[in-house]
N, C-alpha and C positions, 0 to 999 in steps of 0.2 A: 377077652373081648375079641370078637370076630371083626375082620376088616372086609370091606366090600371089594370084590375083585372087579377090575375094569374089563368090560367086554372088548374083544379085539375089534378094531375099526372105529371105536368111539373115542374121540379125542376132545378134550376141553379146549376151547379157543383162547382161554387166558383173559378174557374180558367179558363183561356182562352183556347180555343181549338187550335189545331195546324193549323187552317185554316189561309189563308192569308186575309188581309184586305186591302182595298184600301185607299189611301190617295192622296190628290191633292197637287202637288208641284207648278205647274204654272196653269194659267187659261186654262182649256180645256185639260190639260195633266194629266192622272192618272198614278200613280206609285204603284206597289204592294209592300207591305212590310211584313216581317214575324214577328210573335210575339216575337221571340228572339231578335229582334232589340230593343225592349222596355225594356229588362231586364237590371237592374242595379245591379251589384253584389258588395258586400262589399270587397271581396277579388280580387285582381288584380295580375295575375301571373307576375313573373319577366320577363323583356323583353327578347324575344328569347328562352324562356323555351321550348316550344313545337317544335320549328323549328330547333334550333341549338344543343340541348342537346341529350344525348343518352337515351335509354329507362330506364336504371338504374338511371340516373340523374333525369329524369322526375318523376319516381316513388318516389325516395327519397325526392325530393323537395315537391311533393304534400303531402307526409305523414308527413312532418315536422310540428309538432304542431297541427295536426288534427287526427281524427280516419280514419280508412280505408274507411268507407262508404262516408265520406265527400270528401276524396281524389278521390275515384272512381266517385263520382257525378261530381266533377270539371272536370275530364278528359272526362267523357261522354258528359258533356255540351259543352266542346270545340270541341269534335269530331262531335257532332250533328250540331253545329253551322257552322263548316267549311264545312260539307256536302261533295258534290262532288268536292270541290276545293282542297281536299287533294290528293296528289299523292299516288300511291300504296306503295312506300317506306315509306312515312310519316305515312300512315295508318297502315302499318305493324309494324312500330316502336311504335306507340301509342297502338296498340293491345298487343304488347309485354310488354309495361309498365303496361297495365291492368292486364296481367297475373302475373306480379311481385307484384302488389297490392293485388291480390287474395291470393297469397302464404303467 
């Protein structure tokens, strides 16, 4: 079995790029999936945290038991994964929660 030689100057980055990859669901039908679909986190937010709570409640819940960087990372991950599905009001509330985490 031959192994593929790496070309000099080409290095893998060790993480997936933000590109979409194709996967097949049924015969002849291709569906595009995002890399974030494959991410499995250890932490799962309480049900309705991002949709029902106020910005202050979101910030305080995310800060509970973690440092600011982890809390900000969790909030950014949620916002990036939701993407354009967030309404303006929801995005504004989450941005306000980010400001509270920064303070």
